[in-house]
Each structure stands twice: as C-alpha cells, then as structure tokens.
N, C-alpha and C positions, 0 to 999 in steps of 0.2 A: 440665404439671408438668415440672422436669430433669430426672424420673430420674434423681433423689435417692432410695435404699434397694429397687434393683431389682436388687441384688447382695448377700451377704451381705459382712456387716463382714469378715472372712479373705478373701475372694478379690478382693476390693475392694485391700485393706491391700496386698496383696502383689503388684497390678498398679503399685499406686504406687511401691510400691519398682521394680518392673522399669524401667518409665516413668524414673526419678529416675537411676538407675543407667545406663541404656543415654542417659538426658541430660549425665551426668560423666564417662560413656565409660570406667564397669568390671563387670565380672565377676560379675553377684552371685553364683554356683558359686564363683570366686575367694577373694572377700574373705571369702565360708562356709570353706574350708578352711583361709583367717587366721586366722578366729577360733580355729576348732577347733584350728586346733595351735595358739596359746597359750593358752591353755584349758587343753588337754596340758601344757602348757610348764609357767604354774603352779602345774599344779597336783603335779609333777613337784616344784617349787620348794617346794613347801608340804608334802611329807610329808619329804622332805628336813632340813626344821629344824623339823619336828616332832620325829623319829627323832632327832633333833642333843638338842634340848631332853630325850628322855627317855635320851641315854646320861648326862646330862650330875646 
C-alpha cells in the first residue's frame, strides 16, 4: 500500500504545512507570529469601533 493513514491527520497536515513552507522559503513560526499580531490589531480596532458606537 502507499502508506495511507499511517499517521494521524493532524500530524500529516502539520508535516505537509512544514514541507510547503520550506519549499516557499517561509518560516512557519514567523507567519504564525504575524497572524497573531494581525488578529490582536483587529481586535483592538473592533473594540475602538464598538466603544465609539456606544458613546454616540
């Protein structure tokens, strides 16, 4: 057989992500850090918008 289902899906997906990132020259940890910073900025922006709406 081809080794299908030899690893659990989460492990396989993480390995696939790492291989693709390496092929593209990306650092997975750096990308995850940038996504976290973006999410934090969006949360702050939404909070400011919500506060402005509450004040009006």
